[in-house]
C-alpha positions as CSV (number, residue, x, y, z in Angstrom):
1,M,26.1,5.5,-4.7
2,K,23.3,6.1,-7.2
3,R,19.7,5.7,-6.2
4,V,17.4,4.1,-8.7
5,K,13.8,5.3,-8.6
6,R,11.3,2.6,-8.0
7,D,8.6,1.8,-10.4
8,K,5.6,4.0,-10.0
9,S,3.2,1.0,-9.8
10,N,5.2,-0.6,-6.9
11,R,5.3,2.7,-5.1
12,A,1.6,3.2,-5.5
13,Y,0.9,-0.4,-4.2
14,S,3.1,0.1,-1.2
15,R,1.5,3.5,-0.3
16,G,-2.0,2.0,-0.7
17,Y,-1.0,-1.0,1.5
18,Q,0.2,1.4,4.2
19,A,-3.1,3.4,4.0
20,G,-5.2,0.3,4.2
21,L,-3.2,-1.0,7.2
22,Q,-3.7,2.4,8.9
23,V,-7.5,2.1,8.3
24,R,-7.7,5.1,6.0
25,S,-10.5,5.6,3.5
26,R,-10.0,4.5,-0.1
27,D,-11.3,7.9,-1.2
28,L,-7.9,9.3,-0.1
29,C,-6.2,7.8,-3.1
30,P,-3.8,10.5,-4.4
31,Y,-3.6,9.1,-8.0
32,T,-5.8,10.2,-10.9
33,D,-4.2,7.9,-13.5
34,T,-6.3,4.8,-13.9
35,T,-3.5,2.3,-13.9
36,T,-1.7,3.8,-11.0
37,R,-4.9,4.2,-9.1
38,Q,-5.7,0.5,-9.6
39,F,-2.3,-0.5,-8.0
40,W,-3.0,1.8,-5.1
41,L,-6.5,0.3,-4.5
42,S,-5.1,-3.2,-4.8
43,G,-2.5,-2.4,-2.1
44,W,-5.3,-0.7,0.0
45,R,-7.4,-3.9,-0.2
46,D,-4.5,-6.1,0.8
47,G,-3.7,-3.7,3.7
48,R,-7.3,-3.8,4.9
49,A,-7.4,-7.6,4.7
50,D,-4.2,-7.8,6.8
51,H,-5.6,-5.3,9.3
52,W,-8.7,-7.4,9.7
53,A,-6.6,-10.5,10.1
54,G,-4.7,-8.8,12.9
55,F,-1.4,-8.2,11.2
56,T,-0.9,-4.8,12.8
57,G,1.8,-3.6,15.1
58,V,4.7,-5.9,15.9
59,P,3.1,-9.1,14.5
60,G,2.6,-7.4,11.1
61,I,6.1,-6.2,10.6
62,H,7.0,-9.1,8.4
63,R,3.9,-8.4,6.3
64,T,4.9,-4.8,5.2
65,V,5.7,-4.4,1.6
66,N,9.2,-3.4,0.7
67,Y,9.9,-3.0,-3.0
């Protein structure tokens, strides 16, 4: 079965979301490309918002981003 690589922007958003959910600093963004960095930061902001709203652990499983 062939594996299709995901879009770079979706991957960046997902990784940013996970970093925000785990309360990591936004300074840890691994991307230098402006467009990809914006997707990562957008995911990070959404992850932080979900963390503040209490969507962590078991209650937040349905909130995880799967692209």
